[in-house]
C-alpha positions in Angstrom: 0.0 0.0 0.0 1.3 3.5 -0.9 0.1 6.7 0.8 1.3 10.2 1.4 2.2 11.3 5.0 3.8 14.5 6.3 5.0 15.4 2.8 6.5 12.0 2.1 5.4 9.0 0.0 5.1 6.1 2.3 5.2 2.5 1.1 3.6 0.1 3.6 5.1 -3.4 3.4 4.3 -6.5 5.4 7.1 -8.4 7.1 6.4 -12.1 7.7 7.9 -14.7 10.0 8.5 -17.8 8.0 10.0 -20.8 9.7 11.2 -18.6 12.6 12.9 -16.0 10.3 11.7 -12.5 9.6 11.3 -11.9 5.9 10.8 -8.4 4.6 12.0 -6.5 1.5 13.3 -3.3 3.1 14.6 -1.8 -0.2 18.1 -0.8 0.9 20.5 -1.1 -2.1 24.0 -2.6 -1.9 25.4 0.9 -2.3 23.4 2.2 0.5 24.5 -0.6 2.8 28.2 0.1 1.8 27.8 3.8 2.7 26.1 2.9 6.0 28.9 0.4 6.9 31.5 3.1 6.2 29.7 5.6 8.4 31.1 5.3 11.9 28.1 7.2 13.3 25.9 4.4 12.1 28.0 1.3 12.4 30.2 1.9 15.5 32.7 -0.6 16.7 30.2 -2.3 19.1 27.8 -2.8 16.2 30.4 -4.4 14.0 31.6 -6.6 16.9 28.1 -7.9 17.6 27.2 -8.4 13.9 30.4 -10.5 13.5 29.0 -12.8 16.2 25.9 -13.4 14.1 27.9 -13.7 10.9 29.9 -16.7 12.1 26.7 -18.6 13.2 25.1 -21.2 11.0 23.0 -19.5 8.3 24.2 -16.2 9.9 21.3 -16.5 12.3 21.0 -16.7 16.0 18.9 -15.2 18.9 20.2 -12.6 21.3 19.6 -15.1 24.1 21.9 -17.7 22.3 24.6 -15.1 21.5 24.5 -14.0 25.2 24.8 -17.6 26.4 27.7 -18.4 24.0 29.7 -15.3 24.9 28.7 -15.3 28.6 26.9 -12.0 28.4 23.3 -11.0 29.2 21.1 -11.4 26.1 20.0 -7.7 26.4 23.6 -6.6 25.8 23.4 -7.8 22.1 19.8 -6.8 21.9 20.6 -3.2 22.9 23.4 -2.9 20.4 21.3 -4.3 17.5 18.2 -2.1 18.4 20.5 1.0 18.6 22.0 0.1 15.2 18.6 -0.4 13.7 17.5 3.0 14.9 20.6 4.7 13.5 20.1 3.0 10.1 16.5 4.2 10.0 17.4 7.7 11.0 20.3 7.9 8.5 18.1 6.7 5.6 15.2 8.8 6.8 12.6 7.1 4.7 10.9 4.4 6.6 9.9 2.9 9.9 9.5 -0.8 10.6 6.5 -1.4 12.9 5.6 -4.5 14.7 2.4 -5.5 16.2 1.9 -3.1 19.2 5.0 -1.1 19.9 7.3 0.2 17.2 10.0 -2.2 16.1 13.4 -1.2 14.8 14.9 -2.2 11.5 15.5 -5.9 11.0 19.1 -6.4 10.1 
């Protein structure tokens, strides 16, 4: 669904959970991801460190709980870093917000 809101064109997309994985086309190009990765205000050292932990997991997928358990950290530690990163990506791109059911949800990375 496409609509106009506060002077912007908004495209409303539905994200789905399929076999326990979030599936959503968020329309961020490879070039945009490269620029975001090079921007230290978006991808700080903590974000890169946490993302590397996910990258080495099978299928590059894991829960914050499992990451915390594996690295002897509280699950909210990784969760906080990822949520902060998602918010910075959304703010930098300035063109969308990912919403969950109920409260707002940050970008799925």
